[in-house]
Z-matrix of the N, CA and C atoms (Angstrom, degrees):
N
C 1 1.457
C 2 1.525 1 109.46
N 3 1.269 2 118.67 1 134.78
C 4 1.422 3 124.10 2 -178.82
C 5 1.540 4 110.92 3 -122.76
N 6 1.281 5 119.78 4 124.31
C 7 1.465 6 121.35 5 -179.72
C 8 1.516 7 108.94 6 -75.40
N 9 1.353 8 116.24 7 139.56
C 10 1.446 9 121.33 8 -179.56
C 11 1.534 10 107.88 9 -145.97
N 12 1.311 11 114.96 10 179.20
C 13 1.462 12 120.16 11 179.15
C 14 1.549 13 106.87 12 -96.48
N 15 1.335 14 118.02 13 123.85
C 16 1.425 15 120.70 14 174.49
C 17 1.539 16 109.29 15 -69.30
N 18 1.332 17 117.01 16 115.54
C 19 1.433 18 120.18 17 -179.79
C 20 1.515 19 112.80 18 -99.24
N 21 1.264 20 118.92 19 -24.84
C 22 1.484 21 124.49 20 174.85
C 23 1.529 22 107.26 21 -150.25
N 24 1.326 23 117.46 22 139.10
C 25 1.478 24 119.74 23 -171.76
C 26 1.476 25 112.90 24 -73.77
N 27 1.352 26 116.14 25 162.69
C 28 1.428 27 122.30 26 177.29
C 29 1.503 28 112.78 27 119.01
N 30 1.325 29 115.48 28 167.00
C 31 1.494 30 125.27 29 179.50
C 32 1.517 31 108.81 30 -124.39
N 33 1.274 32 116.54 31 137.63
C 34 1.454 33 121.25 32 177.25
C 35 1.507 34 110.40 33 -156.53
N 36 1.312 35 116.67 34 166.34
C 37 1.461 36 119.75 35 171.86
C 38 1.576 37 107.30 36 -143.56
N 39 1.286 38 114.88 37 160.44
C 40 1.444 39 119.49 38 176.75
C 41 1.525 40 110.03 39 168.29
N 42 1.320 41 116.05 40 172.28
C 43 1.468 42 122.72 41 179.78
C 44 1.533 43 110.21 42 -72.05
N 45 1.280 44 115.30 43 139.32
C 46 1.481 45 119.24 44 175.28
C 47 1.523 46 110.88 45 -70.06
N 48 1.362 47 113.65 46 135.47
C 49 1.483 48 120.05 47 175.70
C 50 1.523 49 106.96 48 -135.93
N 51 1.319 50 115.51 49 137.94
C 52 1.427 51 121.80 50 177.30
C 53 1.526 52 110.01 51 -74.24
N 54 1.332 53 116.41 52 129.34
C 55 1.497 54 120.46 53 175.09
C 56 1.504 55 107.70 54 -69.35
N 57 1.344 56 113.88 55 110.01
C 58 1.442 57 118.11 56 -173.19
C 59 1.549 58 107.83 57 -146.19
N 60 1.339 59 116.01 58 147.98
C 61 1.464 60 118.93 59 -178.64
C 62 1.523 61 111.51 60 -62.32
N 63 1.340 62 118.59 61 -23.26
C 64 1.428 63 121.90 62 -178.75
C 65 1.538 64 111.80 63 -84.14
N 66 1.310 65 119.46 64 -6.80
C 67 1.448 66 124.01 65 -179.13
C 68 1.521 67 105.89 66 -87.34
N 69 1.312 68 116.73 67 118.98
C 70 1.475 69 119.54 68 178.73
C 71 1.504 70 110.85 69 -78.67
N 72 1.325 71 120.23 70 156.30
C 73 1.459 72 121.64 71 175.35
C 74 1.546 73 111.71 72 -53.75
N 75 1.341 74 117.09 73 -38.34
C 76 1.442 75 120.07 74 -179.47
C 77 1.508 76 111.34 75 -61.38
N 78 1.342 77 116.40 76 -40.03
C 79 1.457 78 122.26 77 -179.39
C 80 1.538 79 110.95 78 -71.94
N 81 1.321 80 117.10 79 -23.09
C 82 1.446 81 123.17 80 -179.44
C 83 1.527 82 112.30 81 -85.97
N 84 1.355 83 117.28 82 -10.70
C 85 1.460 84 122.35 83 -174.59
C 86 1.519 85 111.05 84 -58.33
N 87 1.322 86 117.22 85 122.47
C 88 1.464 87 121.73 86 175.51
C 89 1.529 88 113.69 87 80.28
N 90 1.324 89 117.65 88 2.24
C 91 1.504 90 119.24 89 -177.01
C 92 1.519 91 110.90 90 -90.43
N 93 1.307 92 114.04 91 172.39
C 94 1.437 93 122.64 92 166.03
C 95 1.521 94 107.20 93 -101.24
N 96 1.298 95 115.09 94 110.29
C 97 1.491 96 120.41 95 -172.99
C 98 1.478 97 109.18 96 -83.82
N 99 1.381 98 117.14 97 119.08
C 100 1.458 99 123.74 98 -178.04
C 101 1.495 100 107.61 99 -97.68
N 102 1.314 101 116.77 100 126.27
C 103 1.440 102 123.03 101 -175.40
C 104 1.506 103 113.87 102 -150.31
N 105 1.319 104 115.01 103 147.90
C 106 1.477 105 118.94 104 171.60
C 107 1.511 106 110.63 105 -92.35
N 108 1.304 107 114.68 106 -27.90
C 109 1.481 108 120.13 107 179.81
C 110 1.490 109 108.20 108 -156.63
N 111 1.336 110 117.27 109 163.49
C 112 1.458 111 121.94 110 179.01
C 113 1.518 112 110.14 111 -125.14
N 114 1.307 113 116.65 112 146.22
C 115 1.457 114 122.72 113 176.78
C 116 1.531 115 109.23 114 -118.61
N 117 1.259 116 119.15 115 167.18
C 118 1.523 117 119.71 116 -179.63
C 119 1.461 118 112.35 117 -55.50
N 120 1.342 119 120.12 118 -34.78
C 121 1.447 120 119.73 119 -176.65
C 122 1.534 121 112.62 120 -74.97
N 123 1.347 122 117.98 121 -2.69
C 124 1.475 123 121.70 122 178.02
C 125 1.519 124 113.57 123 -85.87
N 126 1.346 125 117.16 124 -6.72
C 127 1.435 126 120.27 125 -171.89
C 128 1.514 127 113.16 126 -55.66
N 129 1.320 128 118.66 127 -46.17
C 130 1.460 129 121.17 128 -177.54
C 131 1.546 130 111.63 129 -65.00
N 132 1.332 131 117.21 130 -32.52
C 133 1.464 132 119.12 131 176.99
C 134 1.512 133 111.03 132 -68.95
N 135 1.307 134 117.72 133 -41.07
C 136 1.445 135 122.98 134 178.97
C 137 1.493 136 110.12 135 -66.11
N 138 1.307 137 118.55 136 -39.91
C 139 1.471 138 122.17 137 174.96
C 140 1.543 139 111.77 138 -60.46
N 141 1.361 140 116.22 139 -37.82
C 142 1.468 141 118.82 140 -173.75
C 143 1.552 142 109.51 141 -81.08
N 144 1.337 143 118.62 142 -25.87
C 145 1.428 144 122.35 143 -172.18
C 146 1.537 145 109.69 144 -73.08
N 147 1.382 146 116.16 145 159.25
C 148 1.421 147 120.36 146 174.95
C 149 1.500 148 112.63 147 -78.81
N 150 1.363 149 116.19 148 -27.25
C 151 1.475 150 123.00 149 178.85
C 152 1.501 151 109.04 150 -171.90
N 153 1.327 152 114.47 151 178.99
C 154 1.486 153 120.22 152 -177.90
C 155 1.528 154 108.84 153 -132.74
N 156 1.347 155 112.81 154 149.63
C 157 1.444 156 122.71 155 178.29
C 158 1.527 157 109.02 156 -132.20
N 159 1.324 158 116.34 157 127.35
C 160 1.496 159 118.47 158 -177.28
C 161 1.539 160 106.55 159 -121.95
N 162 1.328 161 114.53 160 162.33
C 163 1.449 162 121.75 161 179.75
C 164 1.505 163 107.62 162 -103.04
N 165 1.327 164 117.85 163 105.13
C 166 1.473 165 121.31 164 179.29
C 167 1.441 166 116.52 165 61.80
N 168 1.351 167 117.04 166 23.25
C 169 1.460 168 120.53 167 -177.60
C 170 1.513 169 111.49 168 -72.24
N 171 1.335 170 116.55 169 139.27
C 172 1.506 171 120.26 170 174.23
C 173 1.488 172 109.70 171 -70.85
N 174 1.346 173 114.77 172 158.75
C 175 1.460 174 119.98 173 -179.92
C 176 1.534 175 111.10 174 -63.51
N 177 1.350 176 118.36 175 -25.09
C 178 1.443 177 120.10 176 179.72
C 179 1.534 178 112.73 177 -99.76
N 180 1.360 179 115.84 178 15.02
C 181 1.473 180 118.53 179 174.01
C 182 1.518 181 108.71 180 -64.67
N 183 1.359 182 114.35 181 157.69
C 184 1.475 183 119.39 182 -173.90
C 185 1.528 184 110.65 183 -60.46
N 186 1.361 185 117.58 184 -43.88
C 187 1.463 186 118.05 185 -175.86
C 188 1.526 187 110.47 186 -68.82
N 189 1.320 188 119.62 187 -36.38
C 190 1.394 189 119.47 188 178.71
C 191 1.557 190 113.42 189 -70.64
N 192 1.349 191 115.00 190 -36.37
C 193 1.474 192 117.17 191 173.33
C 194 1.513 193 113.50 192 -63.20
N 195 1.366 194 115.85 193 -40.79
C 196 1.434 195 119.56 194 176.90
C 197 1.528 196 110.74 195 -65.21
N 198 1.310 197 117.04 196 -40.73
C 199 1.465 198 118.78 197 -179.52
C 200 1.529 199 111.08 198 -61.23
N 201 1.309 200 116.86 199 -42.15
C 202 1.478 201 118.64 200 178.60
C 203 1.514 202 110.14 201 -67.06
N 204 1.337 203 117.42 202 -39.76
C 205 1.443 204 120.29 203 179.64
C 206 1.537 205 112.14 204 -63.07
N 207 1.322 206 116.17 205 -38.24
C 208 1.456 207 121.62 206 -178.05
C 209 1.492 208 115.70 207 -88.73
N 210 1.382 209 115.29 208 -0.80
C 211 1.465 210 120.31 209 -179.42
C 212 1.512 211 114.76 210 69.82
N 213 1.333 212 114.31 211 33.30
C 214 1.485 213 120.39 212 178.27
C 215 1.545 214 107.97 213 -104.73
N 216 1.352 215 114.67 214 129.36
C 217 1.460 216 117.77 215 175.31
C 218 1.520 217 111.88 216 -59.29
N 219 1.297 218 117.14 217 143.23
C 220 1.484 219 120.84 218 -176.94
C 221 1.498 220 110.30 219 -145.29
N 222 1.341 221 114.44 220 143.17
C 223 1.484 222 121.97 221 172.20
C 224 1.512 223 109.09 222 -126.18
N 225 1.338 224 114.24 223 146.07
C 226 1.482 225 120.66 224 168.20
C 227 1.499 226 108.53 225 -115.52
N 228 1.318 227 117.84 226 119.87
C 229 1.478 228 120.85 227 178.33
C 230 1.538 229 110.92 228 -70.01
N 231 1.310 230 116.86 229 135.36
C 232 1.454 231 119.26 230 177.71
C 233 1.507 232 110.06 231 -65.81
N 234 1.386 233 115.06 232 146.17
C 235 1.459 234 117.44 233 173.35
C 236 1.539 235 113.22 234 -56.19
N 237 1.339 236 116.35 235 -31.68
C 238 1.477 237 119.05 236 -179.83
C 239 1.532 238 113.49 237 -67.84
N 240 1.321 239 115.44 238 -15.26
C 241 1.451 240 120.78 239 179.54
C 242 1.554 241 111.94 240 -67.89
N 243 1.314 242 115.90 241 -19.80
C 244 1.463 243 123.55 242 -179.71
C 245 1.557 244 110.38 243 61.24
N 246 1.324 245 115.27 244 27.76
C 247 1.487 246 119.08 245 172.77
C 248 1.506 247 110.92 246 -69.44
N 249 1.304 248 117.59 247 143.19
C 250 1.468 249 120.22 248 -177.40
C 251 1.544 250 109.12 249 -137.54
N 252 1.316 251 114.61 250 130.96
C 253 1.467 252 118.41 251 173.38
C 254 1.532 253 107.22 252 -79.47
N 255 1.311 254 118.39 253 124.58
C 256 1.455 255 123.90 254 -175.31
C 257 1.534 256 109.37 255 -84.87
N 258 1.339 257 117.00 256 153.90
C 259 1.462 258 121.51 257 -178.24
C 260 1.485 259 113.63 258 -53.63
N 261 1.331 260 117.15 259 144.51
C 262 1.435 261 121.11 260 176.99
C 263 1.559 262 109.34 261 -69.98
N 264 1.356 263 113.97 262 159.37
C 265 1.421 264 119.27 263 177.16
C 266 1.559 265 114.94 264 106.81
N 267 1.328 266 116.74 265 -17.80
C 268 1.419 267 120.64 266 178.98
C 269 1.522 268 109.99 267 -117.36
N 270 1.361 269 115.77 268 172.72
C 271 1.515 270 117.93 269 -176.01
C 272 1.489 271 111.26 270 -75.08
N 273 1.297 272 119.69 271 -21.83
C 274 1.463 273 122.08 272 -178.12
C 275 1.509 274 112.74 273 -82.32
N 276 1.291 275 115.86 274 136.32
C 277 1.481 276 119.73 275 -172.01
C 278 1.514 277 114.28 276 -114.91
N 279 1.331 278 116.91 277 -45.34
C 280 1.465 279 121.42 278 -169.73
C 281 1.498 280 107.96 279 -138.95
N 282 1.338 281 112.82 280 134.58
C 283 1.495 282 118.44 281 175.98
C 284 1.537 283 107.04 282 -108.00
N 285 1.351 284 115.21 283 131.45
C 286 1.416 285 122.57 284 -179.39
C 287 1.524 286 109.34 285 -126.27
N 288 1.335 287 120.06 286 161.37
C 289 1.475 288 120.63 287 175.02
C 290 1.532 289 109.21 288 -58.23
N 291 1.356 290 112.61 289 157.55
C 292 1.474 291 117.61 290 179.83
C 293 1.504 292 112.09 291 -61.72
N 294 1.389 293 115.88 292 135.75
C 295 1.442 294 123.31 293 176.08
C 296 1.523 295 109.44 294 -106.69
N 297 1.355 296 116.85 295 163.46
C 298 1.474 297 117.81 296 171.12
C 299 1.507 298 111.54 297 -51.60
N 300 1.337 299 115.87 298 132.91
C 301 1.506 300 120.09 299 -178.46
C 302 1.502 301 111.49 300 92.42
N 303 1.334 302 118.57 301 -1.29
C 304 1.467 303 119.86 302 175.70
C 305 1.507 304 108.27 303 -123.63
N 306 1.377 305 117.73 304 75.06
C 307 1.437 306 120.72 305 -173.87
C 308 1.506 307 116.21 306 -74.02
N 309 1.334 308 117.51 307 -7.33
C 310 1.439 309 119.30 308 -172.62
C 311 1.536 310 111.66 309 -93.47
N 312 1.285 311 118.82 310 19.83
C 313 1.465 312 122.09 311 178.60
C 314 1.492 313 112.32 312 109.01
N 315 1.329 314 115.18 313 -157.34
C 316 1.549 315 119.17 314 -175.14
C 317 1.540 316 110.75 315 -55.52
N 318 1.298 317 112.16 316 149.08
C 319 1.478 318 122.03 317 179.20
C 320 1.532 319 108.15 318 -87.17
N 321 1.320 320 115.02 319 126.47
C 322 1.453 321 120.14 320 175.73
C 323 1.517 322 111.34 321 -109.84
N 324 1.303 323 117.58 322 113.97
C 325 1.429 324 124.29 323 179.25
C 326 1.503 325 110.82 324 -86.57
N 327 1.338 326 115.97 325 141.59
C 328 1.432 327 122.23 326 177.28
C 329 1.519 328 113.71 327 -93.70
N 330 1.299 329 116.24 328 159.00
C 331 1.460 330 119.78 329 169.70
C 332 1.532 331 109.01 330 -55.78
N 333 1.301 332 117.01 331 124.64
C 334 1.456 333 123.37 332 179.39
C 335 1.513 334 115.22 333 97.56
N 336 1.367 335 119.89 334 -8.86
C 337 1.426 336 121.34 335 171.38
C 338 1.577 337 109.61 336 -62.87
N 339 1.298 338 112.58 337 139.07
C 340 1.478 339 117.19 338 -174.80
C 341 1.546 340 110.51 339 -87.77
N 342 1.329 341 115.77 340 135.95
C 343 1.476 342 121.65 341 175.01
C 344 1.501 343 108.45 342 -128.52
N 345 1.338 344 114.94 343 158.25
C 346 1.439 345 123.78 344 175.92
C 347 1.478 346 109.78 345 -115.06
N 348 1.297 347 117.27 346 124.93
C 349 1.473 348 123.16 347 -169.40
C 350 1.531 349 106.69 348 -117.52
N 351 1.304 350 116.84 349 125.46
C 352 1.459 351 123.67 350 177.82
C 353 1.510 352 109.21 351 -120.37
N 354 1.346 353 115.49 352 98.61
C 355 1.421 354 122.29 353 -179.88
C 356 1.512 355 115.89 354 -72.45
N 357 1.351 356 115.58 355 -20.85
C 358 1.484 357 119.27 356 179.24
C 359 1.561 358 109.79 357 -74.88
N 360 1.326 359 115.58 358 -44.53
C 361 1.478 360 119.00 359 -175.21
C 362 1.543 361 113.54 360 -98.38
N 363 1.388 362 115.65 361 -3.64
C 364 1.453 363 118.29 362 178.15
C 365 1.546 364 111.52 363 69.28
N 366 1.300 365 117.40 364 46.48
C 367 1.463 366 120.40 365 -175.43
C 368 1.580 367 109.12 366 -130.45
N 369 1.310 368 113.74 367 135.00
C 370 1.475 369 121.83 368 169.73
C 371 1.508 370 109.62 369 -114.93
N 372 1.361 371 115.40 370 124.74
C 373 1.435 372 117.74 371 176.81
C 374 1.530 373 110.89 372 -122.69
N 375 1.341 374 113.94 373 153.48
C 376 1.434 375 120.09 374 -176.87
C 377 1.529 376 108.16 375 -118.84
N 378 1.351 377 120.12 376 95.06
C 379 1.473 378 119.67 377 177.28
C 380 1.535 379 109.78 378 -54.40
N 381 1.296 380 114.92 379 130.99
C 382 1.493 381 118.49 380 -177.15
C 383 1.522 382 111.73 381 96.90
N 384 1.297 383 118.16 382 -18.51
C 385 1.448 384 123.80 383 175.67
C 386 1.531 385 112.46 384 54.72
N 387 1.345 386 114.63 385 -130.75
C 388 1.489 387 119.91 386 -176.69
C 389 1.512 388 113.29 387 -85.92
N 390 1.314 389 118.65 388 4.56
C 391 1.480 390 120.56 389 -178.53
C 392 1.476 391 111.38 390 -95.68
N 393 1.387 392 117.51 391 110.76
C 394 1.465 393 118.80 392 -176.04
C 395 1.530 394 111.70 393 -60.61
N 396 1.308 395 117.92 394 -35.90
C 397 1.434 396 120.70 395 -179.75
C 398 1.541 397 112.52 396 -62.57
N 399 1.354 398 113.18 397 -43.45
C 400 1.488 399 118.97 398 178.05
C 401 1.523 400 109.99 399 -65.75
N 402 1.338 401 118.16 400 -38.55
C 403 1.447 402 117.68 401 178.00
C 404 1.506 403 112.44 402 -67.21
N 405 1.320 404 118.15 403 -32.29
C 406 1.453 405 120.75 404 174.93
C 407 1.501 406 110.52 405 -67.10
N 408 1.347 407 117.43 406 -38.55
C 409 1.504 408 117.94 407 177.78
C 410 1.497 409 111.01 408 -64.28
N 411 1.324 410 117.72 409 -35.44
C 412 1.491 411 123.30 410 178.30
C 413 1.570 412 107.98 411 -66.60
N 414 1.296 413 117.71 412 -38.83
C 415 1.477 414 120.12 413 176.95
C 416 1.530 415 109.44 414 -57.10
N 417 1.328 416 115.42 415 -46.49
C 418 1.450 417 118.90 416 -178.20
C 419 1.499 418 111.17 417 -65.75
N 420 1.367 419 116.68 418 -39.70
C 421 1.461 420 119.16 419 178.44
C 422 1.521 421 112.56 420 -65.52
N 423 1.352 422 116.15 421 -35.54
C 424 1.426 423 119.63 422 178.86
C 425 1.529 424 109.60 423 -58.93
N 426 1.319 425 116.39 424 -43.64
C 427 1.439 426 121.77 425 178.38
C 428 1.513 427 113.53 426 -62.55
N 429 1.364 428 116.23 427 -38.50
C 430 1.439 429 121.00 428 179.49
C 431 1.528 430 110.89 429 -72.02
N 432 1.360 431 117.47 430 -38.19
C 433 1.462 432 119.36 431 178.39
C 434 1.535 433 109.14 432 -66.87
N 435 1.323 434 118.10 433 -39.11
C 436 1.436 435 120.28 434 179.49
C 437 1.566 436 109.23 435 -64.98
N 438 1.289 437 118.44 436 -37.21
C 439 1.449 438 123.14 437 176.58
C 440 1.500 439 110.42 438 -65.86
N 441 1.341 440 117.74 439 -44.95
C 442 1.457 441 122.38 440 177.46
C 443 1.530 442 111.39 441 -62.42
N 444 1.359 443 116.23 442 -42.21
C 445 1.479 444 118.75 443 179.74
C 446 1.520 445 111.28 444 -63.67
N 447 1.325 446 116.97 445 -34.89
C 448 1.466 447 119.16 446 -179.63
C 449 1.507 448 112.82 447 -74.03
N 450 1.392 449 116.62 448 -26.53
C 451 1.460 450 119.34 449 179.35
C 452 1.514 451 108.65 450 -146.69
N 453 1.326 452 116.57 451 78.28
C 454 1.483 453 120.34 452 -177.04
C 455 1.505 454 113.91 453 -63.78
N 456 1.314 455 119.87 454 -16.80
C 457 1.451 456 123.55 455 179.15
C 458 1.501 457 114.79 456 -79.75
N 459 1.385 458 117.20 457 -6.99
C 460 1.448 459 120.51 458 -177.09
C 461 1.534 460 108.82 459 -83.29
N 462 1.352 461 120.30 460 107.32
C 463 1.437 462 121.55 461 -176.20
C 464 1.551 463 112.59 462 -68.04
N 465 1.328 464 119.22 463 -26.69
C 466 1.448 465 123.27 464 -177.64
C 467 1.520 466 110.16 465 -65.51
N 468 1.336 467 116.08 466 -44.05
C 469 1.484 468 118.95 467 179.92
C 470 1.499 469 111.55 468 -61.98
N 471 1.377 470 115.29 469 -43.78
C 472 1.469 471 118.74 470 179.45
C 473 1.521 472 111.14 471 -63.20
N 474 1.335 473 117.07 472 -38.86
C 475 1.457 474 118.22 473 178.93
C 476 1.532 475 111.04 474 -67.16
N 477 1.347 476 118.89 475 -39.92
C 478 1.437 477 122.82 476 177.12
C 479 1.549 478 111.02 477 -61.13
N 480 1.340 479 113.23 478 -40.18
C 481 1.457 480 119.50 479 -175.68
C 482 1.542 481 109.67 480 -66.52
N 483 1.366 482 115.33 481 -44.30
C 484 1.459 483 120.04 482 178.15
C 485 1.485 484 112.71 483 -62.40
N 486 1.396 485 116.14 484 -37.52
C 487 1.476 486 121.07 485 -178.88
C 488 1.511 487 109.57 486 -67.52
N 489 1.347 488 116.21 487 -40.68
C 490 1.462 489 121.19 488 -176.12
C 491 1.516 490 108.86 489 -70.34
N 492 1.328 491 117.98 490 -34.09
C 493 1.486 492 120.56 491 179.37
C 494 1.494 493 111.72 492 -65.37
N 495 1.317 494 117.74 493 -21.10
C 496 1.527 495 121.57 494 177.53
C 497 1.522 496 110.32 495 -56.93
N 498 1.312 497 118.58 496 -28.78
C 499 1.430 498 120.46 497 -173.90
C 500 1.494 499 114.84 498 -86.67
N 501 1.356 500 115.79 499 -5.57
C 502 1.436 501 120.23 500 -176.08
C 503 1.523 502 112.53 501 -80.74
N 504 1.342 503 114.30 502 150.99
C 505 1.474 504 120.20 503 168.62
C 506 1.520 505 108.74 504 -71.35
N 507 1.408 506 116.69 505 162.92
C 508 1.470 507 117.80 506 176.67
C 509 1.536 508 112.56 507 -56.63
N 510 1.345 509 116.96 508 -39.99
C 511 1.437 510 119.84 509 -178.71
C 512 1.539 511 111.30 510 -63.49
N 513 1.271 512 116.27 511 -46.37
C 514 1.472 513 119.57 512 178.76
C 515 1.531 514 112.55 513 -67.50
N 516 1.350 515 115.96 514 -32.47
C 517 1.447 516 119.00 515 177.17
C 518 1.558 517 109.91 516 -66.64
N 519 1.341 518 115.02 517 -38.57
C 520 1.458 519 119.25 518 176.96
C 521 1.523 520 113.30 519 -64.02
N 522 1.351 521 116.52 520 -39.69
C 523 1.467 522 118.88 521 176.41
C 524 1.525 523 111.75 522 -70.01
N 525 1.351 524 116.64 523 -33.79
C 526 1.433 525 118.95 524 175.54
C 527 1.541 526 111.17 525 -61.49
N 528 1.369 527 114.57 526 -43.83
C 529 1.465 528 118.56 527 -179.53
C 530 1.519 529 109.48 528 -64.88
N 531 1.375 530 119.23 529 -40.85
C 532 1.440 531 120.13 530 -179.39
C 533 1.538 532 110.39 531 -65.62
N 534 1.328 533 117.46 532 -43.41
C 535 1.453 534 119.52 533 -179.32
C 536 1.529 535 110.56 534 -64.28
N 537 1.339 536 116.54 535 -42.04
C 538 1.470 537 119.39 536 -173.88
C 539 1.550 538 110.58 537 -73.75
N 540 1.332 539 117.49 538 -36.76
C 541 1.435 540 120.69 539 -172.77
C 542 1.524 541 113.40 540 -101.49
N 543 1.346 542 115.68 541 -60.62
C 544 1.464 543 119.76 542 -177.27
C 545 1.558 544 112.86 543 -65.35
N 546 1.332 545 115.35 544 -38.75
C 547 1.476 546 119.87 545 177.67
C 548 1.562 547 111.12 546 -89.28
N 549 1.308 548 114.53 547 1.63
C 550 1.495 549 120.15 548 174.95
C 551 1.488 550 113.62 549 55.55
N 552 1.341 551 113.58 550 46.05
C 553 1.475 552 118.18 551 172.75
C 554 1.519 553 110.88 552 -71.06
N 555 1.331 554 117.58 553 -17.51
C 556 1.443 555 123.48 554 171.37
C 557 1.536 556 107.20 555 -120.79
N 558 1.316 557 119.77 556 152.61
C 559 1.472 558 121.86 557 -178.74
C 560 1.497 559 109.64 558 -61.97
N 561 1.362 560 116.08 559 139.92
C 562 1.495 561 117.90 560 177.01
C 563 1.529 562 111.21 561 -67.71
N 564 1.285 563 115.11 562 171.09
C 565 1.492 564 120.31 563 179.70
C 566 1.481 565 111.27 564 88.95
N 567 1.304 566 118.22 565 -135.18
C 568 1.469 567 122.45 566 -171.04
C 569 1.511 568 111.94 567 -65.35
N 570 1.370 569 121.86 568 -40.54
C 571 1.487 570 118.04 569 178.19
C 572 1.518 571 112.43 570 -60.99
N 573 1.352 572 118.30 571 -39.00
C 574 1.437 573 120.23 572 176.82
C 575 1.507 574 113.31 573 -66.09
N 576 1.342 575 116.01 574 -41.77
C 577 1.445 576 119.26 575 177.88
C 578 1.531 577 113.50 576 -63.37
N 579 1.315 578 116.72 577 -37.35
C 580 1.491 579 118.83 578 178.83
C 581 1.515 580 110.54 579 -72.96
N 582 1.326 581 118.82 580 -29.79
C 583 1.465 582 120.21 581 174.44
C 584 1.533 583 109.59 582 -64.64
N 585 1.329 584 115.62 583 -48.26
C 586 1.479 585 119.56 584 179.17
C 587 1.508 586 111.33 585 -58.09
N 588 1.356 587 116.36 586 -43.35
C 589 1.449 588 120.35 587 -177.91
C 590 1.545 589 110.51 588 -64.10
N 591 1.301 590 117.53 589 -39.83
C 592 1.476 591 123.20 590 -179.92
C 593 1.561 592 108.72 591 -64.39
N 594 1.298 593 117.51 592 -42.64
C 595 1.461 594 118.36 593 178.99
C 596 1.525 595 112.24 594 -69.71
N 597 1.352 596 117.57 595 -33.29
C 598 1.458 597 119.45 596 -178.58
C 599 1.514 598 112.64 597 -79.89
N 600 1.328 599 118.62 598 -14.50
C 601 1.441 600 122.22 599 177.78
C 602 1.551 601 112.16 600 -78.99
N 603 1.336 602 117.37 601 -12.23
C 604 1.421 603 121.58 602 -177.50
C 605 1.495 604 113.70 603 -71.74
N 606 1.356 605 121.36 604 162.10
C 607 1.405 606 121.47 605 175.74
C 608 1.552 607 115.00 606 -60.10
N 609 1.315 608 114.54 607 -19.51
C 610 1.477 609 117.95 608 -178.56
C 611 1.561 610 109.38 609 -94.24
N 612 1.346 611 116.70 610 37.90
C 613 1.439 612 124.51 611 -175.57
C 614 1.526 613 111.68 612 -50.81
N 615 1.341 614 119.21 613 -45.11
C 616 1.422 615 120.86 614 -173.94
C 617 1.513 616 110.96 615 -65.10
N 618 1.331 617 117.01 616 -41.89
C 619 1.468 618 122.82 617 -179.68
C 620 1.521 619 108.11 618 -66.15
N 621 1.290 620 118.31 619 -45.46
C 622 1.448 621 121.43 620 178.95
C 623 1.500 622 111.59 621 -62.13
N 624 1.355 623 117.21 622 -41.93
C 625 1.446 624 120.33 623 -179.54
C 626 1.502 625 110.56 624 -62.62
N 627 1.329 626 117.46 625 -43.22
C 628 1.449 627 118.88 626 179.94
C 629 1.526 628 111.11 627 -65.30
N 630 1.317 629 118.42 628 -37.10
C 631 1.446 630 121.53 629 179.47
C 632 1.490 631 114.26 630 -66.56
N 633 1.368 632 114.15 631 -30.57
C 634 1.469 633 119.00 632 -176.62
C 635 1.501 634 114.21 633 -90.95
N 636 1.339 635 116.53 634 -7.90
C 637 1.476 636 118.34 635 -179.09
C 638 1.516 637 111.04 636 -71.50
């Protein structure tokens, strides 16, 4: 968990994407758009994104103003967090201070790693933490949840999602539940209830129950 400045309210999750002129709005859909600054031509990407993350951005910066105007959750990382946007061209996107489970120094997130952004409480969380394998599992789950949200009547997707959740740690399972339910990554009502039921039917019922409380 990384403390940040809430720049626009709301909760969301999604894969990190670099705000770049080469990134199409379609590719930005549902992502957390990482930017140091915004330009007028970035508007469509911000509209398509689930939320925005800036490095040390002021509350009145252009991207944070646009995020609030468009109803997109936004966080600005404090300068003291020592977060660094890594050079374009490689798979690594963002360097953060070491987290539990990342004993080898600062944590480097890759393009597409999933993060959970809480603009109300000013918190950035990384499901899977410092474990690259766990973060990859969360990537896969993000895709399954997006598929389930698009077609909640499809029993196969729900079954695949519940099976994939079996591999998660309790902490990651809790973040999955928060993203899916509190951040409304799936539609509320019956789709959310069926997701909870599928998770609770697994052999890891006690862990899932604790995560969903």
